[in-house]
N, C-alpha and C positions, 0 to 999 in steps of 0.2 A: 509323627504320631506320638502320641502323648501318653504319659503314664497316668491314666485317668483313675478316677475313683480311687484315687490315691488316698482319698479321704476315708478314714476308717468309718466315720458316721455314714458315708454314702454306702459303703459296703454293708453296714449293719442295717440301715433303714430299707434299702431297696433290693438287695440282691440275695437270692437263694436259688437252689436248683434241684431239679430232677437229675441225679448224677449220671445216669446212663446217657441221657441226651447231652449232658455237659461234656462228658469225655469225648464223644464223637465230635462235637462242635469245636472244642479247644484244639483237638488234633488237626482237624481240617483247617482251622485258622492259621495255626503255626506252620503247617506244611505249605499252605498257600504262600505265606509271606517268605518262607525260606526259599521256595522255588523262585519267587520274584527277585529276591536278593541275589540268588545264584545267577540268574539270567542277566543281571545287571552288572556282573563282576567287571566287565570290560570298562565300564564308565564310572562305577561307584568310587567315591573318594573316601568314604568311611562308613563302616557298619558298627553299630553299637548294640550291646546287650546290657540290659539293666534290670534291676530288681527294686521294687518299692518296699522300703522298710516299714512304712506305716501299714501297708497291706499285710506284711509278714506278721505284724503285731496282732492282727485279727485272725491269725492262724490260717491264712489263705495263700497257698502257693501261687506265685505270679511271675510273669516274664514279659519284658518289652523288647522287641527287636526294632532297630531304627536304621534308616538309610539316609545319608546326606546326599542331596541332589546338586547343591551348589554352595558357595560360601555363605549364603544367607537362608537356604531352605532345606528342610529335611522332612522325611516321612517316617512313620512308625506304626506298630501294632502292639497293643497291650492285651494280654489275656490273663484272667485269674479264675481259679476254680477251687471252691471249698466243698468237699463232698461229705463232710461230717455233720451229723451222725449218719453212718451208712445203713443202720437198721431203721426201717419204717415204724417199728414198734415203740420208738422213743418219743415221748411227748415233746421235748424241747428240740426244736429244729432251727438250724442256721446254715442252710445250704444255698449256694449261689454259683452262677457262672457269669463272668463278665468278659466281653470282647469290645475293644475300642480302637478303631483306627484314628489317627490324628495327623495334623500337619503343623509344623513350627516355622516361624520366621525368627532368625537370629539377628539381633540388632548389631552386634559387634563382630562376632565370628561364629562359626559353627561349633568350635570346641569349648568356648567359655563365654561367660557374661550373660547379658539379658536375652530372653527370648519370649515371644508371644505365640499363642497357638489356638487352634480350634480342633474339636474332636466330635466324633459320633460315638455314642455309648449304647450298647445293647446289654441287657442283663435278664436272666431267668432266675427266679428266686422262690424259695420255699421256707417260710418263717413261722415259728410257733413258740409260745411260752418264753418270749424274749422280753427282758426288762431293759429298755433303752434309757440312757441318761436324760436328765432334765425333763422327765415326764413325757417324752415323745412317744407317739403311737402306743398309747396305753392299751388299745384293743388287742395288741399282739401278746399281752400277758395271759389272755383268756381264750384266744382263738388262733387258728392257723390261716395264713394267707399265702397263696401260690399264684404266681403270674409272671408277666413280662414287663420290662421297662425299656423304652427307647428314647433317647434325648440328644440334644445338640449342646455342646459346651464350649466355653472359652476360658483361657487361663493365661497367667503370666508366671515366668520362672527365671531362675538365675543358676548358673552353673559355675562350679569352682574346680579347676584342675588340681588333682592330687598327685599327678605324676605323668609319665609319658602315656600310660595306657588307662589311667583311672580318673574319673570325675565324680564329684558329688553334686547333685542338683536338687533344688527345692522348687516347688511350684504350688500355686493356689489359684482357684477359679470357681466356676459355677456351671451347672448343667440344667437346662430347661427341657422337660420332657413329659411323656405320656405313659401312664402305668395302667395296665388292665390286669385284674386279678380276681380269683375266687376266694370266698371266705368259708371256713369250715369250723365246726364246733370245737375240735381239739386237735392235738398234734398228729396222732396216727389213726384216728377213727373219726366218727362224728359225721353228721349230715351237712350237706352243703347249705350254707346260710344265705348265699346270694353271690351275684357277680357285680363287681364295681369297676369303675375307671375314674381317673382324675389326672389333671395337669399339675405339675409341681416343679419347684426350683430347688435344687440340692447343691451343697458345696462339694468341691473336689480339691484334694491336696495330695502331695507326695513328697517324700524324701527318698531319692533314688541313688543307688550306688551304680555307676556306669562303667562298663569295660569297653574300650575303643579298639577296633580292629581295622587297619593297623593303628598303632599309637601315633601320637603327634611326632612329626619328624624333628630330628635334632640338627638338621642342616643349618637353620638360622634360628637365633634366639633373641627374644626381647628381654633385656636385662635392666636392672635398676642401678647397678654399679658397674664400673669398668671391670671386665674380666681379664685377668692376667694369664696368658697361655704359658705352658711349660717351655723353658728355653732349651732343654736338652735336645729333643727330636723335633724337627720342623713339622708342625701339625698342618692338616689340610685347612684351607681358608674357611673360617667360620665367620661369616659377616655378622656384625653386631648392629642392631637397630633398636632405638629407644623411643618409647612414647613421649610426646611433648606435652607440656602442661598447658591447660586452657588459660588464655589471657583474659582475666576478669577485670583488668584495668586497675587503677589506683585503689578503687574501693575494695576489690578482692584482696589486694595486698594489705591494706589497712585492717581488714577484718581479722587477719591472722593474729594481730595483737590487740584488737579492740572488738570484743564480742558484742558491744552495743550495736555494731553494724550487722545487718542481716539482709540477705537477698529479698527482693520484693515478693518472691513466691512464698515467703514465710509470714507475710503480713496478715494480721487478723484485726478487724475493727474492735474497738474497746466496748465491753459491756460490763455492767456492775457486778456480775457474778464472778468475774475474773479475779483470781488471787494474784495481785501484782508482785507481792513479796517473794513469790516462788520463782519469778523470772530473775535469776541471779545475774544475767548478762546485761540487763538494762542499767541505766544510770539514774541516780536519785539526787535531787536537790532539796535541802531541808529549809524550813521556815520556823521562826520562833512562834510561840503560841499566839494565835489570833492575829498574826501579822501577814502582810503580803509583800514586804520589802525583801528583795533578793540580796542577802548579806553574804559577801564573799568570805567573811571571817568566821561564819558559823559552820561548825563541824567541817566536812570535807568540801564545802561548796566551791571554793576557789579552784581547786584542781579539777573538779567535775566540770565546771563551766568552761575552763580552758580546753578540756578535751573535746567537749561538744562543739565548740567554735572551730577548733583546729581540724577535726575530722570533717565537719561540714564544708569548711573552706577548701580542703584538699580535694574532696570528691567533686565539688562544684567546678573546680578549675580543670578537672581531667576531661579529655575529649573522648575517652573510651568507656567511661562510667558516669553515672549521674545519680543524684539524690532523687528518689521517687516519693518518699513520704517521711515526714518527721512526726512521730506520734508523741504527744505530750498529754499526760493525764494529771489534772490537779486534784489533790485530795485534802481532806480535813479529818480530824479525829471525830469520834462519835460524841464527844463531850460538848454539850450545849445544844441550843435549838437548831432544828433542821434547816430552816430558812437561812439563818446566818451562816451555817457551815456550807450550804450550797453556794452562796455568794462568795465565801472565802475561797473555796476550792477552785471555782471558775476564775477568780481574779489571779490566783497563784499560777494557774496554767497560762493565762494571757501574759502575765509578767515574764514568764520564761520565754514565750514566743517572741515577745518584743525584744528581749535581751539578745536572742540569737540573730534576729533581723537587724539589730543595730550593728552587729559585728560582721555579718555576711549577708549579701543581697539574696535572700531566699524569698520567693513570692508566697503570698498567703495560700495559694492553691496547693502547695506542697506540705502544708501542715494539717494534721488532724489534732486539733487542740480542744480538749473536752474537760469539763468539770465533773469529776467522779463523785462529788459530794462526800458524805460521810463514808469512810472506808470500812463498811461493815464486813465485807467478805474477808479482807485482810485481818480485821479485828478478831473475827470468829476463828480464823485459822491460827492466829497467835495464841488465842485463849485455849484452843484444843491441845496445843503443844506444851502448855505450862505444866510442869511437874513439881510435886512437893511431897515430902515424906510425912507431912502432917495430914492424917486421915480426915480430920474435920475440915481442913482447908481444901483438900481434894474434893470432898463432897460438895462444898460450896461452889467450887468451879464447875462441877457437873450441873449443879442447879442453874448456874449462869448460862451454860450452853442450852439447857432446856428452855430457859426464858427466850433466848435468841431464836431458837428453832420453832418455838410455839407461838410467837407473836409476829405479825406482819407489819404493824405500824411502828416506825422507828422511834417516834417520841415516846410511845408506850413502853417499848423495849427498854429504852434508856431509863425511864422513870422506875420501872420494876427493878432494873439492875442496881440503881442507886439505893433502893429500899431493902434490897435483899440482905438478910441477916443483920438488920439494923445498921446498914452502911459499911460493915466490915469487908464484904466482898468487893464493893466499889472502891474502897481505899486500896485494897490489894491490886485491883485492876489498874488504877491510876498510877501506882508505883511501878508496876512491871510491864505495862503495855502502852498506855496512852502517850507517854513521852516519845516513843518511837514513831507514832503516827502523825506527828506534827511536821508533815512534809508535803511538797507539791507533788512529789512522788516520782512519776515515771517518765523516762525519756528513751525512745528507741528510734534509730535512724535506719531506714530501708533504702536499698540502692538497686540499680540495674546496670548492666554493661552491654556493650555491643557484642553480639555473638561471635565467637572466634571460630568461624567456619573453616579456616585453614587448619587449625589444630585437629578438628574432627576428621578432615580429609587425610591428613598425615597419619593419624592414629589408625584409621580404617585401612590405609595402605600398608602400614606396618604390620597389622594383623595378617593381611593377605600374604606378606612376605614370609611369614612363619609357616605357611601351609604349602606342602610339597605337592602341588597339583599343576596340571598343564596350563591352565588359563589364569591362575591366581597371580602369578608374577607379572604377566602382561597387564592384567587389570590394575594391579598396584602401580605399575609404571604409568598407565593412562591417567590415574588419579593424581599422581605426583607431578606429572607434566603440567597440570592445571594450577599448581601452587609452587612451581619451581622458583618463583621470585621471592618466596619466603625462605630466609636463611635457615630456619628450623627444619626445612624439608630436604636440605642438601645431602645429609648422610643417608636417609632412607632412599632418596632418589639414586644415589650412588649404588646402593645395594640392589635396587630394582634393575638398574642398567647392567650391572655385572651379571645378575642372574638371568637376564634376557640376552646376553651376548655382546653388549656394547662396552667393552672393557676400557677403552681409551677415555670415553666420556665419563665412565664411572670414576676413573682415577681423578679426573678434574673436579668432580663433585666432592670426593673425599678430601682433596687438597683444600678446596674452599671451606668446607665445614671444619677441618682440622685447624686452619688458620683462624677461624672464628672461635676456637676454644672447645669444639665438640670432641670429647675424649673418645667416644665410640668411633668417630671418623678417623681419628689419629691411629687407633688400634687397627682398624680395617686397612688403612694405608700402610702401616708397618708390616702387617702380614703379607700384603700383596707385593710390596717392594722386596721383601725378603725372599719370597718364592720366585720372583723374577730373576734374582741374582744367581739362582742355582742353574 
């Protein structure tokens, strides 16, 4: 159950209330949930109490009670009630009651990380003389609306552990629902203007501070570094288990030092509105004015071309990753006729593709090689960033921007820029901008890798091993048995075996993992061997 209408706008737009009816409804809702939680004490793994800080900002007391049903599912009930103003003689009204049951699915674990959910939202509201932001619901400035809203919502959230008993979580989503309301002339009096109803979609969001009952167990810990135990008093065995890194192949390793590499999920087709110069992670190869020859001695071309070829060759040779797309955009400056610059930009892009294919066997199908023509988007961006202390010069640059934004024909734009202020502005532009635009521009390499399903299973099992519940350790063991051939699983498998009573087999796993250099397994083995000597 979800902390809905966590969104302040949702509270403001749709929710207000008859406070007598609200008080009874809130009490009934909370008593019902607490009774159900109490009756489930024997099987409940965790109860949570949370408060939505965004809702608090709208001066609305609110509470959410949650119950975890399993490692991946939880239920909850959210209630909020704003009774102010309590006097019916006040024109401005902003009263509401909200009740919302919800269900969540936790992708990684119940206590932390990603979750998805759905909720039902009911609200009774009474609004008048309210000025909402962005000009929304202007009628509320001059009339009163009282009614009910019911809707169905969906949301996504993420939870961060702040300690053994506290979490901070954020979520965002939307609610689709039906509202039925009466319209009145003013806030505390006035005749009925009519009865209306409508379907609507509203946002929902929350920033919740969460208290866990009981807190997360300290019996097993996921650690990022090896924990050194005090040597003085022998401590109880605290098994250590570490999440393993996803194997993204050679491409993923290269990306750490070569930001020109991006996963294919980040790919975007080129269009001429894109400002390429802002993509600092791409590589650029430069050409001399009006030329298409790829000159390794010009600027940084030699080192850039070597990097392109080396990265492409290494990824192409890897069996766990692959090149999915090489994006090359040829560009020319705005100086000169459009037709000539279009041809020049396309030829420059093709020259770069040919160079890469001469060095590495990359099929044409993996290239997106396009001529970007005259680089107007980058030119305008550079022009807007030019700064000068000369007021007259600054005014001329502003005039140039007005010419670019006010004229659609590129030839006409260039002609007007050349004539602006008797050619002085054009001379300034040529000196400060155009020299940087004589390049073929942009090269970006996109890759993909074979999904590392073993890492996902090992990490899911490791999460379960940190949860002190009856079935969690057995489920972790079941998952790890399926990947026991992966050396990365040996330490977690040892922990699972130990926690489920198979000590001898657990020791074998710890020994194998420690021999392979796993520091956590070595520490687990040291603890157990020390305790066995006593």
